[in-house]
N, C-alpha and C positions, 0 to 999 in steps of 0.2 A: 821344190815343192813336190810332195809325194801325192800321187793320184791313186785313190783307193777305188778298186773295182769290185762290185758285188755280183754274186750269182742271182738268178731270178728268185731263188728261195730266200736268200739273204735280203734282197731288196724288198720282197713282199712282206717279210717279217718286220723290217725296219719301218716301212710305211703303214703296216697294219692292214694290208689289203691282200686279196687272193692273187695267186700267180696269174690266173686268168684275167684279172683286172689289169695287170701290167701288160699282158699281151694285147688286150683290147685298147689300152691307151697307146700302145705302139701303133696299132692299126689305125687309130684315129689321129695319129700324129702328135699326141700330147707329150710323148717321150720317145727318145731315139737311143736305144742301147747299141753298144758295139757288139760285133759278132766275132767269136773266136774262129780259128781255122776249121774247127769242127761244127760251126754253126750255132754254138751256144751263146746266149745273151749275157752281156756284162754291162752293169750299170755304174756310172760314175757317181760316187757318193755325194759329191758337191751338188750335182743335179738333183739327187734324191732329197737332199736337205732343203733346197729351195722349193721343191714340190711339196714336201711335208709341211713347210711353213705356210704355203698357200692353202693346203688342205685344212690345216688347223685353224687358220684365220676365218674360214667360211662356216665353222661350226657355231651354232647358237645353243647355249644352255638355257633351259627353261626352269625357273624356280617357281614352284607352286606353293602359295601360302593361303591357309584357310582357317577361319574360326567359326564356331557354331552360331554365334549371335552378334548383333550389332553392339551389345554391351561390351564385347571383347575387342573393340577397335584398337585399343592400346596394345593388346597382345598381338594383333595382326601387324601393327607397325613394328613391333619388336621382331617378329618373325621375318618381315621384309628386310629389316636392317641386318639381321643375322645372316640371312641367305645372300643378300647383296654383298656383305663384307666377305663372306666365304668365296663367292665367285670372283670378286675383285682381287682378292689375295692370290688367287690362282691364275689370274690373267684371262679369265673366260670372257667371251662376249656373251651377254646374258640378257634375258628379259624376265621380269617378275610378273606372274599372273596371280591375282588374289581373288578370293571368294569369301562370302559370308553366308553361312547356312549349315545346318546339321545334316549328318548322314551323307553318304555318297550318292550323288544325283548327277547323272550324265547330261542333264539339261541345264546345269548351272553354266553361267557365262564363262567362268574360268575353265571348266572341263571341256566346253565346246572349243575354246581357244587352243587348248592343248591338243585336242583331236585335229585341229586345223593347222597344227605346226607352229603355234604361237602367233598367228596372224591377228 
């Protein structure tokens, strides 16, 4: 079995995080890199793969669907189905937020939910 070791730059690019985030995670005990004789960090790729999978599983995608009036409820249902199918096909964990009403209004129930992170 070949063990692949990555530099901090390579590891940060692989995970899509800043190098400072990896340093912080090390300080918090979330990840433990090996050190070279010169003190440089080296990350085991198999450890990074499992960390990346955990990170991706925590993401929630918000789908926002809206129509202008209640006459368009069928259009809203089609939007919801299209967005749901798209998210499902990509394996996203998702929540659909829907609104009925014309114009952008930050006091609509759906936009309030988005501002609160989908709660």
